[in-house]
Each structure stands twice: as structure tokens, then as C-alpha cells.
NULUMPA-932606 format. One record per residue (C-alpha): x, y, z; residue number from 1; residue in one letter; chain. Coordinates in nm, 4 decimals. Each point is the difference from the previous one (the first is absolute). Last residue first. Layout:
<rs>
(r (X,Y,Z),NUM,"a","A") ...
</rs>
This chain:
<rs>
(r (-3.2083,0.1951,3.9683),318,"a","A") (r (0.1716,-0.1208,-0.3056),317,"p","A") (r (0.3513,0.1970,-0.0636),316,"e","A") (r (-0.0151,0.1089,-0.3871),315,"h","A") (r (0.0771,0.3637,0.1206),314,"d","A") (r (0.2403,-0.0934,0.2455),313,"l","A") (r (0.2264,-0.1644,-0.2473),312,"l","A") (r (-0.0265,0.3101,-0.2461),311,"r","A") (r (0.1067,0.1979,0.2809),310,"q","A") (r (0.2458,-0.2400,0.1168),309,"l","A") (r (0.1665,0.0530,-0.4092),308,"e","A") (r (-0.0657,0.3811,0.0211),307,"d","A") (r (0.2053,0.1025,0.2866),306,"p","A") (r (-0.2069,0.1034,0.3015),305,"l","A") (r (0.0184,0.3730,-0.0387),304,"p","A") (r (0.2936,0.2228,0.2386),303,"a","A") (r (-0.1413,0.2673,0.1564),302,"n","A") (r (0.2084,0.2542,0.2058),301,"f","A") (r (-0.1224,0.2503,0.2832),300,"d","A") (r (0.2659,0.2975,0.0574),299,"m","A") (r (-0.0783,0.2596,0.3288),298,"a","A") (r (0.2471,0.3130,-0.0179),297,"a","A") (r (0.2671,-0.0128,0.2399),296,"g","A") (r (0.2185,0.1550,-0.2361),295,"t","A") (r (0.3159,-0.1909,-0.0513),294,"l","A") (r (-0.0794,-0.3590,0.1712),293,"p","A") (r (-0.3708,0.0414,-0.1531),292,"h","A") (r (-0.1987,-0.1315,0.2450),291,"r","A") (r (-0.1773,-0.3427,-0.0398),290,"f","A") (r (-0.2568,-0.2171,-0.2119),289,"r","A") (r (0.0980,-0.3058,-0.1839),288,"l","A") (r (-0.2653,-0.1730,-0.1878),287,"r","A") (r (-0.0427,-0.3219,-0.2015),286,"a","A") (r (0.2912,-0.2626,0.1356),285,"a","A") (r (-0.1222,-0.3012,-0.2223),284,"h","A") (r (0.0466,-0.3553,0.1249),283,"l","A") (r (-0.1564,-0.2894,-0.2115),282,"f","A") (r (0.3378,-0.2017,-0.0113),281,"l","A") (r (0.0379,-0.1046,-0.3399),280,"r","A") (r (-0.1497,-0.2129,-0.2750),279,"k","A") (r (-0.3610,0.0091,0.0386),278,"y","A") (r (-0.1414,-0.1629,-0.3019),277,"g","A") (r (-0.3197,-0.2394,0.1311),276,"r","A") (r (0.2930,-0.2918,0.0113),275,"q","A") (r (0.1809,0.2461,0.2106),274,"r","A") (r (-0.2808,-0.0107,0.2282),273,"f","A") (r (-0.0073,-0.3747,0.0188),272,"l","A") (r (0.3496,0.0164,0.0716),271,"k","A") (r (0.0130,0.2352,0.2419),270,"n","A") (r (-0.3059,-0.1844,0.2286),269,"a","A") (r (0.2499,-0.2861,0.0054),268,"e","A") (r (0.3063,0.1028,0.1027),267,"a","A") (r (-0.1652,0.2498,0.2724),266,"q","A") (r (0.1538,0.3366,0.0696),265,"g","A") (r (0.3097,0.1465,0.2096),264,"y","A") (r (0.3316,-0.0508,-0.2585),263,"r","A") (r (-0.2022,-0.0763,-0.3105),262,"e","A") (r (-0.2616,0.2483,0.0731),261,"d","A") (r (-0.1845,-0.0076,-0.3852),260,"g","A") (r (-0.2978,0.1180,0.1830),259,"v","A") (r (0.0386,0.1491,0.3180),258,"i","A") (r (-0.1106,-0.1993,0.3329),257,"p","A") (r (-0.3164,-0.0287,0.1689),256,"a","A") (r (0.0387,-0.2234,0.2909),255,"g","A") (r (0.0289,0.3369,0.1757),254,"l","A") (r (0.3717,-0.0937,0.1082),253,"w","A") (r (0.0658,0.0147,-0.3859),252,"a","A") (r (-0.1413,0.3515,-0.0299),251,"a","A") (r (0.2339,0.1074,0.2783),250,"h","A") (r (0.2817,-0.1449,-0.2008),249,"v","A") (r (-0.0747,0.1234,-0.3151),248,"r","A") (r (-0.0767,0.3282,0.1427),247,"i","A") (r (0.2983,0.0253,0.2218),246,"q","A") (r (0.2888,-0.1213,-0.2323),245,"h","A") (r (0.2663,0.1877,0.1975),244,"t","A") (r (-0.1868,0.2278,0.2393),243,"r","A") (r (-0.1244,0.3738,-0.0722),242,"g","A") (r (-0.2272,0.0548,0.2617),241,"t","A") (r (-0.3376,0.1309,-0.0517),240,"k","A") (r (-0.0650,-0.2375,-0.3066),239,"p","A") (r (-0.3630,0.1110,-0.1781),238,"e","A") (r (-0.0783,-0.3176,-0.1886),237,"a","A") (r (-0.3070,0.0423,-0.3026),236,"q","A") (r (-0.1278,-0.3405,-0.0547),235,"a","A") (r (-0.1317,-0.1730,-0.3447),234,"l","A") (r (-0.1828,-0.2974,0.1223),233,"v","A") (r (0.0902,-0.3695,-0.0770),232,"c","A") (r (-0.2327,-0.3579,-0.0347),231,"d","A") (r (-0.2962,0.1409,-0.1822),230,"r","A") (r (0.0634,0.3847,-0.0046),229,"f","A") (r (-0.0490,0.2499,0.2621),228,"a","A") (r (0.0882,0.3554,-0.0284),227,"r","A") (r (0.1636,0.2372,0.1574),226,"l","A") (r (0.0465,-0.1194,0.3660),225,"r","A") (r (0.2427,0.1940,0.2043),224,"t","A") (r (0.3260,-0.0951,0.1682),223,"f","A") (r (0.1483,0.2093,0.2545),222,"l","A") (r (0.3698,-0.1007,0.1071),221,"t","A") (r (0.1794,-0.0193,0.3134),220,"e","A") (r (0.3563,-0.1120,0.1167),219,"a","A") (r (0.2269,0.0436,0.3008),218,"t","A") (r (0.3089,-0.1805,-0.0277),217,"k","A") (r (0.0464,-0.3602,0.0756),216,"g","A") (r (0.0728,-0.2189,0.2906),215,"a","A") (r (-0.3570,-0.0785,0.0126),214,"p","A") (r (0.0142,-0.1432,-0.3008),213,"n","A") (r (-0.1704,0.0041,-0.3802),212,"v","A") (r (0.2382,-0.1309,-0.2272),211,"v","A") (r (0.2298,0.2297,-0.2561),210,"v","A") (r (0.1999,-0.1931,-0.2390),209,"m","A") (r (0.3045,0.1059,-0.1753),208,"r","A") (r (0.1870,-0.2097,-0.2592),207,"e","A") (r (0.4109,-0.0670,0.0699),206,"g","A") (r (-0.0173,-0.3522,-0.0717),205,"s","A") (r (0.0508,-0.0449,0.3564),204,"q","A") (r (-0.3325,0.1751,0.0958),203,"l","A") (r (0.0028,0.3363,0.1084),202,"i","A") (r (-0.2896,0.0807,0.2806),201,"n","A") (r (-0.1677,0.3024,0.0272),200,"k","A") (r (-0.2519,0.0038,0.2953),199,"l","A") (r (-0.3213,0.1818,0.0091),198,"l","A") (r (-0.2488,0.1146,0.2726),197,"p","A") (r (-0.4026,-0.0787,-0.0382),196,"v","A") (r (-0.2429,0.2956,-0.0625),195,"n","A") (r (-0.2688,-0.1047,-0.2877),194,"v","A") (r (-0.2851,0.2508,-0.0327),193,"i","A") (r (-0.2491,-0.1278,-0.1828),192,"q","A") (r (-0.2518,0.2218,-0.2218),191,"t","A") (r (-0.3015,-0.1884,-0.2227),190,"k","A") (r (0.0016,-0.2863,0.2692),189,"q","A") (r (0.0782,-0.3522,-0.0535),188,"k","A") (r (0.1916,0.0784,-0.2850),187,"l","A") (r (0.0076,-0.2838,-0.2502),186,"q","A") (r (0.2367,-0.2387,-0.2297),185,"g","A") (r (0.3297,0.0738,-0.1882),184,"s","A") (r (0.0569,0.4065,0.0704),183,"l","A") (r (0.0089,0.2000,-0.3427),182,"l","A") (r (0.2056,0.2878,0.1429),181,"a","A") (r (-0.0130,0.3925,-0.0221),180,"l","A") (r (0.2360,0.2077,0.2110),179,"y","A") (r (-0.0437,0.3067,0.1811),178,"t","A") (r (0.2855,0.1969,0.1345),177,"k","A") (r (-0.0379,0.3171,0.2353),176,"q","A") (r (0.3613,0.1413,0.1272),175,"i","A") (r (0.0214,0.1318,0.3168),174,"q","A") (r (0.1308,-0.3156,0.1621),173,"d","A") (r (0.3042,0.1668,0.1997),172,"e","A") (r (0.2311,-0.2008,-0.2400),171,"r","A") (r (-0.1556,0.0402,-0.3086),170,"f","A") (r (-0.0087,0.3863,0.0555),169,"q","A") (r (0.3552,-0.0223,0.1580),168,"e","A") (r (0.1226,-0.1355,-0.3117),167,"h","A") (r (-0.2207,0.2438,-0.2408),166,"l","A") (r (0.1962,0.2491,0.1753),165,"t","A") (r (0.3727,-0.1604,-0.0273),164,"k","A") (r (-0.0587,-0.0734,-0.3576),163,"l","A") (r (-0.1233,0.3644,-0.0970),162,"v","A") (r (0.2858,0.1002,0.1433),161,"g","A") (r (0.2471,-0.1988,-0.1360),160,"r","A") (r (-0.1868,0.0864,-0.3673),159,"k","A") (r (-0.1511,-0.1845,-0.2410),158,"k","A") (r (-0.2022,-0.2233,0.1812),157,"a","A") (r (-0.1913,-0.2701,-0.1623),156,"i","A") (r (-0.3360,-0.1264,0.1081),155,"v","A") (r (-0.2201,-0.3154,-0.0772),154,"l","A") (r (-0.3127,0.0098,-0.0984),153,"c","A") (r (-0.1246,-0.3578,-0.1699),152,"g","A") (r (0.0487,-0.2951,-0.0885),151,"s","A") (r (0.1417,-0.3119,0.2498),150,"t","A") (r (0.1432,-0.3152,-0.1517),149,"e","A") (r (0.3809,0.1461,0.0826),148,"k","A") (r (-0.0867,0.0994,0.3407),147,"d","A") (r (-0.0378,0.3633,0.0522),146,"l","A") (r (0.2260,0.2079,0.1726),145,"r","A") (r (0.0424,0.3550,0.1607),144,"h","A") (r (0.1435,0.3755,-0.1242),143,"a","A") (r (0.2370,-0.1889,-0.2547),142,"l","A") (r (0.2835,0.2225,-0.0585),141,"e","A") (r (0.1013,0.2412,-0.2996),140,"l","A") (r (0.2856,0.2028,0.0722),139,"s","A") (r (0.2128,0.1022,-0.3139),138,"k","A") (r (-0.2898,0.1127,-0.2174),137,"e","A") (r (0.1973,0.0668,-0.2806),136,"l","A") (r (-0.0247,-0.3866,-0.1111),135,"p","A") (r (-0.3702,-0.0325,-0.0442),134,"r","A") (r (-0.1271,-0.3120,-0.1737),133,"l","A") (r (0.3645,-0.1806,0.1044),132,"q","A") (r (-0.1351,0.1097,0.3826),131,"r","A") (r (-0.2764,-0.0762,-0.0531),130,"l","A") (r (0.0899,-0.3619,-0.1184),129,"a","A") (r (0.1658,-0.0385,0.3342),128,"e","A") (r (-0.2747,0.0872,0.2398),127,"i","A") (r (-0.2455,-0.2315,-0.2213),126,"v","A") (r (0.1646,-0.3095,0.0185),125,"g","A") (r (0.4201,-0.1175,-0.0674),124,"a","A") (r (0.2087,-0.2596,-0.0002),123,"d","A") (r (-0.2550,-0.2673,0.1493),122,"v","A") (r (0.1830,-0.2841,0.1449),121,"g","A") (r (-0.1049,0.1250,0.3670),120,"s","A") (r (0.0824,0.3347,-0.0582),119,"g","A") (r (-0.1457,0.2667,-0.2441),118,"g","A") (r (-0.2644,0.2413,0.0938),117,"h","A") (r (-0.3928,0.0928,0.0174),116,"v","A") (r (-0.0647,-0.4051,-0.1288),115,"p","A") (r (-0.1698,-0.0361,-0.3517),114,"y","A") (r (-0.3269,-0.2127,-0.0453),113,"g","A") (r (-0.2141,0.2634,0.0456),112,"s","A") (r (0.0123,0.3378,-0.1370),111,"p","A") (r (0.0583,0.2918,0.2217),110,"k","A") (r (-0.2543,0.2617,-0.0276),109,"n","A") (r (0.2471,0.2925,0.0821),108,"l","A") (r (0.0139,0.3137,0.2014),107,"v","A") (r (0.3197,0.1836,-0.0548),106,"i","A") (r (0.1631,0.2262,0.2816),105,"f","A") (r (0.1354,0.3599,0.0787),104,"g","A") (r (0.0405,0.1726,-0.3221),103,"e","A") (r (-0.3628,-0.1009,-0.1170),102,"d","A") (r (-0.1377,-0.3018,-0.1079),101,"e","A") (r (-0.3186,-0.1710,0.0213),100,"y","A") (r (-0.1958,-0.3341,-0.1946),99,"l","A") (r (0.2951,-0.1110,-0.1750),98,"i","A") (r (-0.0673,-0.3131,-0.2088),97,"h","A") (r (0.1324,0.0514,-0.3456),96,"h","A") (r (0.3192,0.0124,0.0446),95,"e","A") (r (0.0293,-0.2756,0.2900),94,"l","A") (r (-0.1856,-0.2183,-0.1979),93,"s","A") (r (0.2094,0.0644,-0.3148),92,"h","A") (r (0.3356,-0.0748,0.1959),91,"k","A") (r (-0.1600,-0.2955,0.1519),90,"l","A") (r (-0.0772,-0.1431,-0.3015),89,"s","A") (r (0.3182,0.0655,-0.1507),88,"p","A") (r (0.1892,-0.1957,0.2370),87,"p","A") (r (0.2750,0.1829,0.1951),86,"i","A") (r (0.3820,-0.1200,-0.0496),85,"i","A") (r (0.1830,0.1302,0.3044),84,"a","A") (r (0.2946,0.2477,-0.0506),83,"p","A") (r (0.3115,-0.1661,0.0220),82,"a","A") (r (0.1105,0.0277,0.3426),81,"a","A") (r (0.2639,0.2516,0.0791),80,"p","A") (r (0.3646,-0.1569,0.1273),79,"e","A") (r (0.0246,-0.0511,0.3643),78,"a","A") (r (0.1642,0.2994,0.2171),77,"t","A") (r (0.3516,0.0659,0.0494),76,"r","A") (r (0.0193,0.2658,0.3457),75,"v","A") (r (0.2061,0.2806,-0.0089),74,"p","A") (r (-0.1360,0.2649,0.2523),73,"p","A") (r (-0.3338,0.1349,-0.0448),72,"i","A") (r (-0.0560,0.3608,0.1202),71,"r","A") (r (-0.3418,0.1281,0.0338),70,"v","A") (r (-0.0967,0.3666,-0.1626),69,"v","A") (r (-0.2938,0.0946,0.1637),68,"d","A") (r (-0.2417,0.2513,-0.2136),67,"g","A") (r (-0.3236,-0.1521,0.0762),66,"n","A") (r (0.0000,-0.2022,0.3017),65,"r","A") (r (0.1051,-0.3282,0.1486),64,"l","A") (r (-0.1307,-0.1228,0.3105),63,"k","A") (r (0.3166,-0.1413,0.2261),62,"y","A") (r (-0.1136,-0.3637,0.1052),61,"g","A") (r (0.3508,-0.1635,-0.1052),60,"a","A") (r (0.1998,0.2684,0.2485),59,"d","A") (r (0.1494,0.3175,-0.1028),58,"v","A") (r (0.3970,0.1319,-0.0488),57,"r","A") (r (0.0039,0.3699,-0.1831),56,"g","A") (r (0.1463,0.0660,-0.3041),55,"k","A") (r (-0.3465,0.1247,-0.1140),54,"n","A") (r (-0.1072,-0.3654,0.0083),53,"v","A") (r (0.2774,-0.2378,0.0712),52,"r","A") (r (0.0674,-0.3980,-0.0648),51,"v","A") (r (0.3404,-0.0804,0.1479),50,"e","A") (r (-0.1066,0.0725,0.3318),49,"g","A") (r (0.0673,-0.3384,0.1352),48,"k","A") (r (-0.3554,-0.0424,0.0894),47,"r","A") (r (-0.0998,0.0765,-0.3590),46,"i","A") (r (0.2658,-0.2172,-0.1624),45,"i","A") (r (-0.1265,-0.2984,0.2241),44,"r","A") (r (-0.3698,0.0504,-0.0645),43,"y","A") (r (0.0914,-0.0678,-0.4193),42,"i","A") (r (0.2468,-0.2950,0.0840),41,"r","A") (r (-0.3056,-0.1758,0.2092),40,"t","A") (r (-0.2330,0.0552,-0.2421),39,"k","A") (r (0.2061,-0.1577,-0.2712),38,"p","A") (r (0.0731,0.2037,-0.2861),37,"v","A") (r (-0.1858,-0.1283,-0.3367),36,"g","A") (r (-0.1983,0.3397,-0.0561),35,"k","A") (r (0.2005,0.2901,0.1564),34,"l","A") (r (-0.2878,0.2596,-0.0601),33,"y","A") (r (-0.2915,-0.2289,0.1043),32,"a","A") (r (0.1871,-0.0764,0.3041),31,"i","A") (r (0.1465,0.3322,0.0520),30,"l","A") (r (-0.3265,0.1806,0.0160),29,"f","A") (r (-0.1441,-0.2333,0.2381),28,"n","A") (r (0.2439,0.0551,0.2462),27,"d","A") (r (0.0062,0.3556,-0.0604),26,"l","A") (r (-0.3894,0.0090,0.0792),25,"r","A") (r (-0.1870,0.1866,-0.2517),24,"q","A") (r (-0.1565,0.3761,0.0941),23,"e","A") (r (0.0789,0.0856,-0.3500),22,"h","A") (r (0.0856,-0.2490,-0.2263),21,"n","A") (r (-0.1648,0.1250,-0.3173),20,"a","A") (r (0.0380,0.3651,0.1405),19,"e","A") (r (0.3397,-0.0281,-0.1739),18,"e","A") (r (0.3025,-0.1002,0.2611),17,"i","A") (r (0.3789,0.0852,-0.1475),16,"e","A") (r (0.2279,-0.2767,-0.0220),15,"l","A") (r (0.3616,0.0326,0.0264),14,"w","A") (r (0.1691,-0.3690,-0.0761),13,"q","A") (r (0.3539,-0.0582,0.1032),12,"v","A") (r (0.1686,-0.2472,-0.2455),11,"a","A") (r (-0.0728,-0.3714,-0.1084),10,"p","A") (r (0.1740,-0.1302,-0.2887),9,"k","A") (r (-0.1846,-0.0560,-0.3330),8,"d","A") (r (-0.1431,0.3545,0.0866),7,"p","A") (r (-0.3302,0.1001,0.0846),6,"r","A") (r (-0.1780,0.2474,-0.1979),5,"s","A") (r (-0.1135,0.2823,0.2611),4,"q","A") (r (-0.3263,-0.0010,0.1434),3,"i","A") (r (-0.2228,0.3344,0.0623),2,"n","A") (r (-0.2805,-0.0736,0.1978),1,"m","A") 
</rs>
């Protein structure tokens, strides 16, 4: 996108759309570009015809195309925010944990302890750090999310068309996700399917809490016992749907919550595991399989279990 510099006094801007914004809705494009401008104002200037595409009026849902010229009327925007401060440890982790990269996307072995994006009191996360590390990549976007304490395979799209295709694959459950989880307690059977609906609640504190509830959305997870220890079990978890905190809630519903889960786990069990060296949620996105969004080729990515977790397992009594 050819973006002219913004003068001190707002003036009409003419922006030529490039590949990065191809097929993006006009309203979403303007919301991202006109930072600090209320959405009501943006929809009003579209509705009144002050925004033009190729000199013609369009509605908010118009899909931009490569080469379109967008007229934006004089609108005062917020001052650009100062770049977020990225911890050196996060930058180092990202530089050394890329599993795969091509012209369409990046697959990262996300380290535990970092959110995928800023917000809720956190200035920056993985995506903000990647944008600073790759300033020439103008369209980096998360294709999905992992919890802050979860490590493993995370996909970042480099093009809007790739992002759209990946979102379609996730939405249609065409992406196979495999996690490793250490569960407190035991599984009654080697393989167990949990198929109970999940309802997302927002507490007064703003914290998200997911509960099993008949009014919730369908959710299904396949748990497979890989190795049993004295008071815990290493399991493979394959979510067939993609609900918030799905594996964590389903494991707790089985009576075998994930070790280190401060939200859905058992406080006493977590305390005992901390004394044995388990300082984090033991949930790792070990494998992702999907079709390449540009070529259609079958892709299979594996993220090794972090060394600190593997060392703990190696010393876990049977």
C-alpha cells in the first residue's frame, strides 16, 4: 500500500492498495489505518460517500483489490504510539525458535511465558516482537492463538490471502493439532474422548473462565495415554474443535487437570508439583498438520518438548 506522509493538518489522502490488503473489507482496512478514530466516525464517512474507491461510492463491506485507489477525507488521527519495548529474552527466543518459513507464513516454536499479543496490561507479545524483528514484513498476523503459558507450534501469516485461507482451515477443523500434556492423576482408559459443550464467561475482573455447560458450544478432545507415572500421566491431546481453553477444561472435567494449571487445576496438586520443579503449565503444542495455503501441499510441523519439561519427565518416578 502506497501511504503518503500525514501532514500536521489533516488533508485528503489517496492510497493505492497493494497485495497485502487484497480482499480486505474496506471498514476493517480503515479501522486499522485510521488509528484512534472512533468506528462510528469511520462508518459515517463511508456511508456519506466521503470515502471513495476508484472515485466511486462503495459500502463498508466492499472487498478491496490490488490496485484500487482509496480516497480518505480529512480525518484527525491519534498520534502514533511509541514502539513497544520487547524483552531481549523474547527477541532471542523468536530468532532461535523458527521451525519453518517461506513466502506465505512462519511456524514458530513459541516459548512459554509470553502472550501471543499485547493487551490486558502487557505492552507486547510474540506478534509485536516479530513485527519489530521483521520491519519489512508489513502484514504479519497471528493465524491462531496459544495461551501465554503454552509452548509449541504457532503460525504467523505473512500475507492477507494466506491469513484468510488459514482462518478458513481452522474454522472448518481442517487443521490437525496435537498437544502434549502432563495430567495430574490418571486416565481410566488408554484413549478417552471428551465431548462436552463449553461456555465462555467473563468474570468481573475481566478474566476469561470457561465451564462445561449444556448451553455452550460443542467441543471434542481425544486424550491418549502415552506414559503413566506414579501420580501423573503424560497424554496426547487432540482437539477436534478449537474452543478457548478446551484441552485444559476437558482435562479438568476428566478429573485429571493439567499440571501447573492455576485456573482449572487443583491447588494442592500444583503445590506438590512445584516442589518437584514444575514451574509452568505443562501444555505443549507439539504438532500441526494442514494444507499449504498457497500450494495445497500437505504440511507437517513438529515442535520438540522444551528441555526443562523433558528433563522433569526423565526424572519422574514410575
